[in-house]
C-alpha positions in Angstrom: 0.0 0.0 0.0 3.0 2.3 0.2 5.5 1.5 -2.6 7.5 4.7 -2.1 10.3 4.5 0.4 12.9 7.2 1.1 16.3 5.7 0.5 18.6 8.7 0.7 19.1 12.4 -0.1 21.5 14.7 -1.8 22.2 18.4 -1.3 22.2 20.2 -4.6 23.8 23.6 -5.0 23.3 25.7 -8.2 23.9 29.3 -9.0 20.2 30.0 -8.6 19.3 27.9 -5.6 20.2 25.3 -3.0 17.9 22.4 -2.2 17.7 18.8 -0.9 17.0 16.1 -3.5 15.1 13.2 -2.0 15.7 9.7 -3.5 13.0 7.1 -3.3 13.0 3.4 -4.0 9.7 2.7 -5.8 8.0 -0.7 -6.1 6.2 -0.8 -9.4 2.7 -2.1 -9.2 -0.5 -1.1 -11.1 -1.8 2.4 -11.3 0.4 5.4 -10.8 3.7 3.6 -10.4 3.1 1.7 -13.6 2.3 4.9 -15.5 5.4 6.6 -14.0 7.7 3.8 -15.2 6.2 3.9 -18.7 6.7 7.7 -18.8 10.4 7.3 -17.8 11.0 4.5 -20.3 9.5 6.7 -23.1 11.7 9.6 -22.2 14.8 7.3 -22.1 13.9 5.8 -25.5 13.4 9.3 -27.0 16.9 10.4 -25.8 15.4 12.9 -23.2 17.3 13.0 -19.9 14.7 11.6 -17.5 16.6 13.0 -14.5 15.8 16.5 -15.7 12.1 15.9 -16.6 9.4 17.3 -14.5 6.0 15.8 -13.7 3.6 17.4 -11.3 1.7 15.0 -9.1 -0.4 15.2 -5.9 1.2 13.4 -3.0 0.0 12.4 0.5 3.0 12.6 2.9 3.0 10.6 6.1 5.4 10.3 9.1 7.8 10.3 10.7 6.5 7.6 13.1 7.6 6.8 16.6 10.2 8.2 18.8 13.7 9.3 17.7 16.1 6.4 17.5 19.9 6.7 17.3 21.8 3.5 16.3 25.1 5.3 16.3 24.9 5.6 20.1 25.8 1.9 20.3 29.2 0.3 19.5 27.6 -2.0 17.0 24.5 -1.8 14.7 22.9 -4.8 13.2 20.4 -4.3 10.3 18.1 -7.3 9.5 16.5 -6.5 6.2 14.2 -8.0 3.7 14.0 -6.8 0.0 13.2 -3.1 -0.4 13.5 -2.7 3.4 17.2 -2.0 2.6 16.1 1.6 2.5 16.1 1.8 6.3 19.8 0.9 6.2 20.7 3.2 3.3 18.8 6.1 5.1 20.5 5.6 8.5 23.9 5.1 6.9 23.4 8.2 4.7 23.2 10.0 8.1 26.4 8.4 9.2 28.1 9.3 5.9 27.1 12.9 6.4 28.6 12.7 9.9 31.9 11.4 8.5 32.1 14.1 5.9 31.6 16.7 8.5 34.0 15.0 11.0 31.1 14.4 13.5 31.5 10.6 13.5 34.1 10.9 16.2 31.3 12.0 18.6 29.5 8.7 17.9 30.1 5.3 19.7 29.6 3.2 16.6 32.5 1.0 15.6 30.9 -1.7 13.5 27.9 -2.1 11.1 26.5 -5.4 10.0 23.7 -5.8 7.4 21.8 -9.1 6.9 19.8 -8.7 3.7 17.5 -11.3 2.2 16.5 -10.6 -1.4 14.8 -12.5 -4.2 16.2 -10.5 -7.1 20.0 -10.0 -7.4 19.3 -6.9 -9.6 18.0 -5.1 -6.5 21.5 -5.6 -5.0 23.2 -4.3 -8.1 21.1 -1.1 -8.1 21.7 -0.5 -4.3 25.4 -1.3 -4.8 25.8 1.3 -7.6 23.7 3.9 -5.8 24.9 3.5 -2.2 27.2 0.6 -1.2 30.0 1.6 -3.7 30.3 5.0 -1.9 30.5 3.5 1.6 33.8 1.9 0.8 35.3 5.3 0.0 33.7 7.2 2.8 34.5 4.8 5.6 38.0 3.8 4.4 39.6 6.6 6.5 37.6 5.8 9.6 37.7 3.2 12.4 34.1 2.1 11.4 33.9 -1.4 9.8 31.0 -2.7 7.7 30.0 -6.2 6.7 27.2 -7.2 4.4 25.7 -10.6 4.1 23.4 -10.9 1.1 21.0 -13.9 1.2 19.7 -14.8 -2.3 16.4 -16.5 -1.6 15.2 -17.2 -5.1 15.2 -21.0 -5.8 15.9 -20.4 -9.5 19.2 -18.9 -8.6 20.3 -21.4 -6.0 22.4 -23.5 -8.4 23.9 -20.7 -10.4 27.2 -18.9 -9.9 26.1 -15.3 -9.3 28.7 -12.6 -9.7 28.3 -9.7 -7.3 29.8 -6.3 -7.9 32.4 -6.0 -5.2 34.2 -3.1 -3.5 37.5 -2.2 -5.1 39.5 -3.7 -2.2 37.8 -7.0 -2.8 38.3 -7.4 -6.5 42.0 -8.3 -6.4 43.8 -11.2 -4.7 41.5 -11.1 -1.7 38.3 -12.1 -3.5 37.6 -15.8 -3.5 35.2 -18.2 -5.4 35.4 -21.1 -3.1 32.1 -22.7 -2.1 31.8 -23.4 1.6 29.0 -24.6 3.9 29.2 -21.9 6.6 30.1 -18.2 6.5 32.5 -16.9 9.0 31.4 -13.3 9.4 33.8 -11.1 11.5 32.2 -8.6 13.8 34.8 -5.9 14.5 38.4 -6.9 14.2 39.6 -4.1 16.5 37.3 -4.5 19.5 35.1 -7.6 19.1 35.6 -11.3 18.7 34.9 -12.9 15.4 31.7 -14.9 15.3 30.6 -17.8 13.1 27.1 -18.0 11.7 26.1 -21.5 10.7 24.0 -21.6 7.6 22.6 -25.0 6.8 22.6 -26.1 3.1 23.8 -22.7 1.9 26.8 -21.8 -0.1 29.0 -18.7 -0.2 30.1 -17.6 -3.6 31.9 -14.4 -2.8 33.7 -13.7 0.4 36.5 -11.5 1.6 37.9 -10.6 5.0 39.8 -7.5 3.8 38.9 -3.8 3.7 36.4 -1.8 5.6 33.5 -3.3 3.7 33.2 -7.1 3.7 30.6 -8.7 1.4 29.3 -12.3 1.4 26.7 -13.9 -0.9 24.8 -16.8 0.6 22.1 -18.9 -1.2 19.1 -19.6 1.0 17.3 -17.8 3.8 18.9 -16.4 6.9 18.1 -18.1 10.2 17.5 -14.8 12.0 17.5 -16.3 15.5 21.0 -17.7 15.0 22.3 -14.6 13.3 21.2 -12.3 16.2 22.4 -14.8 18.8 25.8 -14.9 17.3 26.1 -11.2 17.4 24.9 -10.9 21.0 27.2 -13.7 22.1 30.2 -11.9 20.6 29.5 -9.1 23.1 29.7 -11.4 26.2 33.1 -10.0 27.0 32.0 -6.4 26.6 29.3 -5.8 29.3 29.6 -2.0 29.0 28.9 -1.9 25.2 25.6 -2.1 23.3 24.2 -3.5 20.1 21.5 -1.6 18.2 19.1 -3.9 16.3 17.2 -2.4 13.4 14.7 -4.5 11.3 12.7 -3.7 8.2 
């Protein structure tokens, strides 16, 4: 019932004005979203730059909902995401990216981000990678903040295929591997936390690296959420004064 989800924003400065451009991830269904897609495709086929086109529409704006929540006030943040729910992670991390660019990240407690993301369509990952993930590698490279991303491909039709993920630059060299293994060892934070092992039954990892600030794993099958969360919490047993923020969408 609400296929529009805010996924990020960009500050635009021109000679005439300065404004914030909002970026939405839109699930195409019938009605307006279908007509919008057709309009953009027609503009693309005609050679018109769709990014500069204008269409006036009536919108009903809702939210925000609930109290303020700050995941960066914890040492670790774990995002448990399904499909287009990745927008909750991109939006929060957009905020952290802005902090880094302004030098304000040093005022936050966060040391490690972990994203568990289950998707049916690998093309959604490719889009999010190009639009967001590829920039995280650059932004966080000069910080103490580490990021790991576990992508669970749940589509049965893809289960027996070798799927190539676009990988961060630091993972495309000698550190990238193509070995198939039955469990994924997913480090938490190498500086302050113990590494934890998430046991994934009957699933295979096709891309894995343990180098660089952004670690990406591809796993065929569905995540066992209970085990994933438990492994992260258990890794904190030796750190009673530190906190985990759990964010789900």
